MIGUZA-549421 format. One record per residue (C-alpha): residue in three letters; z, y, x. Coordinates in Angstrom, 1 decimal. Layout:
residuo ALA	zz Z	yy Y	xx X $
...
This chain:
residuo MET	zz -1.5	yy 1.6	xx -24.1 $
residuo ILE	zz 1.2	yy 2.8	xx -21.5 $
residuo ARG	zz -0.7	yy 3.5	xx -18.2 $
residuo ILE	zz 1.0	yy 2.6	xx -14.9 $
residuo SER	zz 0.5	yy 4.7	xx -11.8 $
residuo LYS	zz 1.5	yy 3.6	xx -8.4 $
residuo SER	zz 4.8	yy 5.6	xx -8.5 $
residuo ASP	zz 5.5	yy 3.8	xx -11.9 $
residuo TYR	zz 4.8	yy 0.4	xx -10.1 $
residuo VAL	zz 7.2	yy 1.1	xx -7.1 $
residuo LEU	zz 9.7	yy 2.8	xx -9.4 $
residuo GLY	zz 9.8	yy -0.3	xx -11.7 $
residuo ILE	zz 10.1	yy -2.7	xx -8.8 $
residuo LYS	zz 13.0	yy -0.6	xx -7.4 $
residuo CYS	zz 14.8	yy -0.3	xx -10.9 $
residuo PRO	zz 13.3	yy -1.4	xx -14.2 $
residuo ASN	zz 15.7	yy 0.7	xx -16.1 $
residuo ALA	zz 14.3	yy 3.9	xx -14.3 $
residuo LEU	zz 10.9	yy 3.2	xx -15.4 $
residuo TRP	zz 12.2	yy 2.7	xx -19.0 $
residuo PHE	zz 13.9	yy 5.9	xx -18.8 $
residuo LYS	zz 10.8	yy 7.6	xx -17.3 $
residuo ASN	zz 8.8	yy 6.4	xx -20.2 $
residuo PHE	zz 11.0	yy 6.7	xx -23.3 $
residuo ARG	zz 13.9	yy 9.1	xx -22.1 $
residuo LYS	zz 12.3	yy 11.8	xx -19.9 $
residuo ASP	zz 15.1	yy 14.2	xx -21.2 $
residuo LEU	zz 17.7	yy 12.2	xx -19.0 $
residuo ILE	zz 15.6	yy 12.2	xx -15.8 $
residuo PRO	zz 16.9	yy 14.6	xx -13.2 $
residuo GLU	zz 14.7	yy 17.6	xx -12.1 $
residuo LYS	zz 12.4	yy 16.9	xx -9.3 $
residuo ASN	zz 13.3	yy 18.4	xx -5.6 $
residuo ASP	zz 10.7	yy 21.2	xx -5.3 $
residuo VAL	zz 11.4	yy 21.5	xx -1.6 $
residuo VAL	zz 10.7	yy 17.6	xx -1.2 $
residuo LEU	zz 7.4	yy 18.0	xx -3.2 $
residuo SER	zz 6.4	yy 21.1	xx -1.3 $
residuo ARG	zz 6.9	yy 19.3	xx 2.1 $
residuo GLY	zz 4.9	yy 16.3	xx 0.8 $
residuo THR	zz 1.9	yy 18.5	xx -0.4 $
residuo SER	zz 1.9	yy 20.2	xx 3.2 $
residuo VAL	zz 1.9	yy 17.1	xx 5.2 $
residuo GLY	zz -0.8	yy 15.8	xx 3.1 $
residuo GLU	zz -2.9	yy 18.6	xx 3.7 $
residuo LEU	zz -2.6	yy 18.2	xx 7.5 $
residuo ALA	zz -3.4	yy 14.4	xx 7.1 $
residuo CYS	zz -6.5	yy 15.5	xx 5.6 $
residuo ASP	zz -7.2	yy 18.0	xx 8.2 $
residuo ARG	zz -6.6	yy 14.8	xx 10.8 $
residuo PHE	zz -9.7	yy 13.2	xx 9.0 $
residuo PRO	zz -12.1	yy 16.1	xx 8.3 $
residuo GLY	zz -15.4	yy 16.3	xx 6.8 $
residuo GLY	zz -14.4	yy 14.5	xx 3.5 $
residuo GLY	zz -14.6	yy 15.3	xx -0.1 $
residuo ARG	zz -11.6	yy 16.1	xx -2.2 $
residuo ILE	zz -11.0	yy 15.0	xx -6.0 $
residuo THR	zz -9.9	yy 18.2	xx -7.7 $
residuo ALA	zz -9.1	yy 16.7	xx -11.1 $
residuo LYS	zz -5.8	yy 15.2	xx -11.9 $
residuo PRO	zz -5.6	yy 11.5	xx -11.4 $
residuo TRP	zz -5.2	yy 10.7	xx -15.1 $
residuo GLU	zz -8.0	yy 12.9	xx -16.2 $
residuo GLU	zz -11.7	yy 11.1	xx -16.5 $
residuo GLN	zz -13.3	yy 13.8	xx -14.5 $
residuo ALA	zz -11.1	yy 12.3	xx -11.4 $
residuo LEU	zz -12.9	yy 9.0	xx -11.8 $
residuo ILE	zz -16.3	yy 10.8	xx -12.3 $
residuo GLN	zz -15.9	yy 12.9	xx -8.9 $
residuo THR	zz -14.8	yy 9.7	xx -7.1 $
residuo LYS	zz -17.7	yy 7.8	xx -8.4 $
residuo ASN	zz -20.1	yy 10.6	xx -7.2 $
residuo ALA	zz -18.4	yy 11.2	xx -3.8 $
residuo MET	zz -18.9	yy 7.3	xx -2.9 $
residuo GLU	zz -22.4	yy 7.2	xx -3.9 $
residuo GLU	zz -23.1	yy 10.2	xx -1.8 $
residuo GLY	zz -21.6	yy 8.4	xx 1.3 $
residuo ALA	zz -18.6	yy 10.7	xx 2.1 $
residuo PRO	zz -17.1	yy 9.6	xx 5.4 $
residuo TYR	zz -13.5	yy 10.3	xx 3.7 $
residuo ILE	zz -12.5	yy 10.9	xx 0.2 $
residuo TYR	zz -9.0	yy 12.9	xx -0.4 $
residuo GLU	zz -7.3	yy 11.7	xx -3.9 $
residuo ALA	zz -9.8	yy 9.2	xx -4.6 $
residuo THR	zz -9.1	yy 7.9	xx -8.1 $
residuo PHE	zz -9.5	yy 4.6	xx -9.9 $
residuo ALA	zz -8.3	yy 3.2	xx -13.0 $
residuo THR	zz -8.3	yy -0.3	xx -14.6 $
residuo GLU	zz -9.2	yy -1.1	xx -18.1 $
residuo THR	zz -5.6	yy -2.5	xx -18.4 $
residuo GLY	zz -4.0	yy 0.7	xx -17.7 $
residuo GLU	zz -3.2	yy 0.8	xx -13.9 $
residuo TYR	zz -4.4	yy 3.9	xx -12.0 $
residuo CYS	zz -4.0	yy 5.4	xx -8.7 $
residuo ALA	zz -5.1	yy 8.2	xx -6.5 $
residuo VAL	zz -5.7	yy 7.2	xx -2.9 $
residuo ASP	zz -4.6	yy 9.7	xx -0.7 $
residuo ILE	zz -7.3	yy 9.2	xx 2.0 $
residuo LEU	zz -10.1	yy 6.7	xx 1.3 $
residuo LYS	zz -12.0	yy 6.0	xx 4.4 $
residuo ASN	zz -15.7	yy 4.8	xx 4.3 $
residuo ASN	zz -16.2	yy 2.0	xx 7.0 $
residuo GLY	zz -20.0	yy 2.4	xx 6.6 $
residuo ASP	zz -20.6	yy -1.4	xx 5.7 $
residuo GLY	zz -20.0	yy -1.1	xx 2.1 $
residuo THR	zz -16.1	yy -1.6	xx 2.4 $
residuo TRP	zz -13.4	yy 1.1	xx 2.3 $
residuo SER	zz -10.1	yy 1.4	xx 3.8 $
residuo ILE	zz -7.0	yy 2.9	xx 2.3 $
residuo ILE	zz -4.7	yy 5.3	xx 4.0 $
residuo GLU	zz -1.3	yy 6.2	xx 2.3 $
residuo VAL	zz 0.2	yy 9.5	xx 3.5 $
residuo LYS	zz 4.2	yy 9.6	xx 3.7 $
residuo SER	zz 6.1	yy 12.7	xx 4.8 $
residuo THR	zz 8.7	yy 10.1	xx 6.5 $
residuo THR	zz 8.9	yy 9.6	xx 10.2 $
residuo GLY	zz 8.7	yy 6.0	xx 9.9 $
residuo LEU	zz 7.4	yy 3.0	xx 7.7 $
residuo HIS	zz 9.7	yy 2.3	xx 4.7 $
residuo ASP	zz 10.1	yy -0.9	xx 2.8 $
residuo TYR	zz 8.7	yy 0.4	xx -0.5 $
residuo HIS	zz 5.5	yy 1.8	xx 1.5 $
residuo SER	zz 3.6	yy -1.4	xx 1.6 $
residuo LEU	zz 4.1	yy -1.7	xx -2.3 $
residuo ASP	zz 2.1	yy 1.6	xx -2.7 $
residuo VAL	zz -0.5	yy 0.2	xx -0.8 $
residuo SER	zz -0.7	yy -3.1	xx -2.5 $
residuo PHE	zz -1.0	yy -1.4	xx -5.9 $
residuo GLN	zz -3.7	yy 0.7	xx -4.8 $
residuo ARG	zz -5.5	yy -2.2	xx -3.1 $
residuo TYR	zz -5.1	yy -4.1	xx -6.3 $
residuo VAL	zz -6.5	yy -1.3	xx -8.6 $
residuo CYS	zz -9.4	yy -0.8	xx -6.2 $
residuo GLU	zz -10.5	yy -4.5	xx -6.1 $
residuo LYS	zz -10.1	yy -4.9	xx -9.8 $
residuo VAL	zz -12.5	yy -2.0	xx -10.3 $
residuo GLY	zz -14.9	yy -3.5	xx -7.7 $
residuo VAL	zz -14.2	yy -1.6	xx -4.6 $
residuo LYS	zz -14.0	yy -3.6	xx -1.5 $
residuo ILE	zz -11.1	yy -2.9	xx 0.6 $
residuo SER	zz -11.1	yy -4.0	xx 4.4 $
residuo GLY	zz -8.1	yy -2.2	xx 5.9 $
residuo ALA	zz -4.9	yy -0.5	xx 4.9 $
residuo GLY	zz -2.4	yy 1.6	xx 6.5 $
residuo VAL	zz 0.3	yy 4.1	xx 6.1 $
residuo LEU	zz 0.2	yy 7.5	xx 7.7 $
residuo THR	zz 3.8	yy 8.7	xx 8.7 $
residuo LEU	zz 5.1	yy 11.6	xx 10.9 $
residuo ASN	zz 5.5	yy 10.9	xx 14.5 $
residuo SER	zz 9.2	yy 11.5	xx 15.3 $
residuo ARG	zz 8.5	yy 11.5	xx 19.3 $
residuo TYR	zz 6.0	yy 14.3	xx 18.8 $
residuo VAL	zz 6.9	yy 17.7	xx 20.4 $
residuo ARG	zz 4.7	yy 20.6	xx 19.6 $
residuo ARG	zz 3.8	yy 22.6	xx 22.7 $
residuo GLY	zz 1.2	yy 25.4	xx 21.6 $
residuo ASP	zz -1.1	yy 24.4	xx 18.9 $
residuo LEU	zz -0.7	yy 21.8	xx 16.4 $
residuo ASP	zz -1.9	yy 18.4	xx 17.7 $
residuo LEU	zz -3.0	yy 16.4	xx 14.5 $
residuo GLN	zz -3.6	yy 13.4	xx 16.8 $
residuo GLN	zz 0.0	yy 13.3	xx 17.9 $
residuo LEU	zz 1.5	yy 14.3	xx 14.9 $
residuo PHE	zz 0.7	yy 11.5	xx 12.7 $
residuo GLU	zz 1.3	yy 7.5	xx 13.4 $
residuo LEU	zz -0.6	yy 5.0	xx 11.5 $
residuo HIS	zz 1.2	yy 1.6	xx 10.4 $
residuo CYS	zz -1.0	yy -1.1	xx 9.7 $
residuo VAL	zz 0.0	yy -3.2	xx 6.4 $
residuo ASP	zz -2.9	yy -5.6	xx 6.4 $
residuo ASP	zz -0.9	yy -8.3	xx 7.6 $
residuo LEU	zz 1.6	yy -8.0	xx 4.8 $
residuo LEU	zz -0.9	yy -7.9	xx 2.0 $
residuo GLN	zz -2.5	yy -10.8	xx 3.6 $
residuo ASP	zz 0.5	yy -13.0	xx 3.7 $
residuo LEU	zz 1.4	yy -11.7	xx 0.2 $
residuo GLU	zz -1.9	yy -13.1	xx -0.9 $
residuo THR	zz -1.5	yy -16.4	xx 1.1 $
residuo VAL	zz 2.2	yy -17.0	xx -0.4 $
residuo GLU	zz 1.1	yy -16.3	xx -4.1 $
residuo LYS	zz -1.6	yy -19.0	xx -3.9 $
residuo ARG	zz 0.8	yy -21.6	xx -2.2 $
residuo ILE	zz 3.2	yy -20.8	xx -5.1 $
residuo GLN	zz 0.8	yy -21.4	xx -7.6 $
residuo ARG	zz -0.1	yy -24.7	xx -5.9 $
residuo VAL	zz 3.5	yy -26.3	xx -6.0 $
residuo GLU	zz 5.1	yy -24.1	xx -9.1 $
residuo LYS	zz 4.0	yy -26.9	xx -11.7 $
residuo LYS	zz 5.3	yy -29.7	xx -9.6 $
residuo ALA	zz 8.5	yy -28.0	xx -8.9 $
residuo LEU	zz 9.3	yy -27.0	xx -12.3 $
residuo THR	zz 8.0	yy -30.3	xx -14.3 $
residuo THR	zz 9.1	yy -33.3	xx -11.9 $
residuo LYS	zz 12.0	yy -31.6	xx -10.2 $
residuo ASP	zz 10.8	yy -33.3	xx -7.1 $
residuo LYS	zz 13.5	yy -32.2	xx -4.5 $
residuo ASP	zz 11.1	yy -31.1	xx -1.6 $
residuo SER	zz 8.8	yy -29.2	xx -4.2 $
residuo VAL	zz 11.6	yy -27.4	xx -5.6 $
residuo LEU	zz 13.0	yy -26.5	xx -2.1 $
residuo GLU	zz 9.6	yy -25.3	xx -0.9 $
residuo TYR	zz 9.1	yy -23.4	xx -4.2 $
residuo GLU	zz 12.4	yy -21.4	xx -4.0 $
residuo ALA	zz 11.7	yy -20.8	xx -0.4 $
residuo LEU	zz 8.2	yy -19.3	xx -1.2 $
residuo LYS	zz 9.8	yy -17.2	xx -3.8 $
residuo LEU	zz 12.4	yy -15.6	xx -1.1 $
residuo ILE	zz 9.3	yy -15.0	xx 1.2 $
residuo LYS	zz 7.3	yy -13.4	xx -1.6 $
residuo THR	zz 10.2	yy -11.1	xx -2.5 $
residuo ALA	zz 10.5	yy -9.9	xx 1.2 $
residuo LEU	zz 6.8	yy -9.3	xx 1.4 $
residuo GLU	zz 6.7	yy -7.2	xx -1.8 $
residuo GLU	zz 9.7	yy -5.1	xx -0.4 $
residuo GLY	zz 7.5	yy -4.5	xx 2.7 $
residuo LYS	zz 9.6	yy -6.6	xx 4.8 $
residuo PRO	zz 7.6	yy -9.3	xx 7.3 $
residuo ALA	zz 8.0	yy -13.0	xx 6.7 $
residuo ARG	zz 9.9	yy -13.3	xx 9.9 $
residuo THR	zz 13.1	yy -11.7	xx 8.2 $
residuo VAL	zz 13.5	yy -14.2	xx 5.8 $
residuo GLU	zz 16.1	yy -16.8	xx 6.8 $
residuo LEU	zz 15.2	yy -20.4	xx 6.1 $
residuo SER	zz 16.9	yy -23.7	xx 6.8 $
residuo ASP	zz 15.5	yy -26.2	xx 9.0 $
residuo GLU	zz 14.5	yy -28.4	xx 6.1 $
residuo GLU	zz 12.6	yy -25.1	xx 4.6 $
residuo LYS	zz 11.0	yy -24.4	xx 7.7 $
residuo SER	zz 9.6	yy -28.1	xx 8.2 $
residuo LEU	zz 8.2	yy -27.9	xx 4.3 $
residuo LEU	zz 6.4	yy -24.7	xx 5.2 $
residuo SER	zz 5.2	yy -25.7	xx 8.8 $
residuo ASP	zz 1.6	yy -25.5	xx 7.7 $
residuo LEU	zz 2.0	yy -22.0	xx 6.1 $
residuo PHE	zz 0.4	yy -19.7	xx 8.5 $
residuo LEU	zz 1.7	yy -16.2	xx 8.0 $
residuo LEU	zz 0.7	yy -13.4	xx 10.2 $
residuo THR	zz 4.1	yy -11.3	xx 9.9 $
residuo SER	zz 5.7	yy -14.3	xx 11.1 $
residuo LYS	zz 5.1	yy -12.7	xx 14.5 $
residuo ASN	zz 6.0	yy -9.5	xx 16.0 $
residuo SER	zz 4.4	yy -6.6	xx 14.1 $
residuo LYS	zz 1.8	yy -4.2	xx 15.2 $
residuo LYS	zz 0.7	yy -0.7	xx 14.8 $
residuo CYS	zz -2.5	yy 0.7	xx 14.1 $
residuo SER	zz -3.9	yy 3.1	xx 16.9 $
residuo PHE	zz -6.5	yy 5.9	xx 16.6 $
residuo LYS	zz -9.8	yy 5.6	xx 18.4 $
residuo ARG	zz -10.8	yy 8.9	xx 19.8 $
residuo GLY	zz -14.5	yy 10.0	xx 19.5 $
residuo SER	zz -15.6	yy 7.9	xx 16.8 $
residuo ARG	zz -12.7	yy 8.9	xx 14.7 $
residuo SER	zz -12.4	yy 5.3	xx 13.3 $
residuo ILE	zz -8.9	yy 3.9	xx 13.2 $
residuo SER	zz -7.9	yy 0.6	xx 14.8 $
residuo LYS	zz -10.2	yy -2.7	xx 14.1 $
residuo LYS	zz -10.4	yy -2.3	xx 10.4 $
residuo LEU	zz -9.4	yy 1.2	xx 9.6 $
């Protein structure tokens, strides 16, 4: 069985051929940039310092010990778990950069990136992690991507509150689930009866689904007036202006869900 990590998942969506080479022709893959890897590690450590008091999973994500350490940390009620690791029976696995304990039986995913803004593929990372977590029974009630804040200017000691910026991706994931359910409802009729309206709606839904999978909000998809009319009863959160999560001081919780 070939195991699939979150990086494999994103790579496969970006370029299926690249994923094939990674699995079957490793000799042709360019060497990784050590500078980029080092920078990512440093940012990850600072992000953990931003959410202190948590427990770190020391085993590698592909090792069984990582699953055991994660299970123990969750049972002990750790406020945060760094590199929380989960794996499904079908081979998908992930290490969540920061898993936040919401104190109500649910958890929130915080994906850390060393970029200075949210990129299209970032929500793919989170959606894969959410899928794996929920597949193994972990209840996820919030998700965000933590990036560097390009507007922050350091004066004196490093301010971790200002260094990072958290972007909510809850709406993207919720919309993706809504669109997938709608596709399941109209797909059979569109493909079997060839009903004009059903086919038009089906094709429009696929366009929206592709955009959401790429981390783009529904409002970025250009639809005809006829398509908009057919989808007028489809309520999508990302059809409105996007929002950003904000840190709450004192309680150390993040926005309403994180």
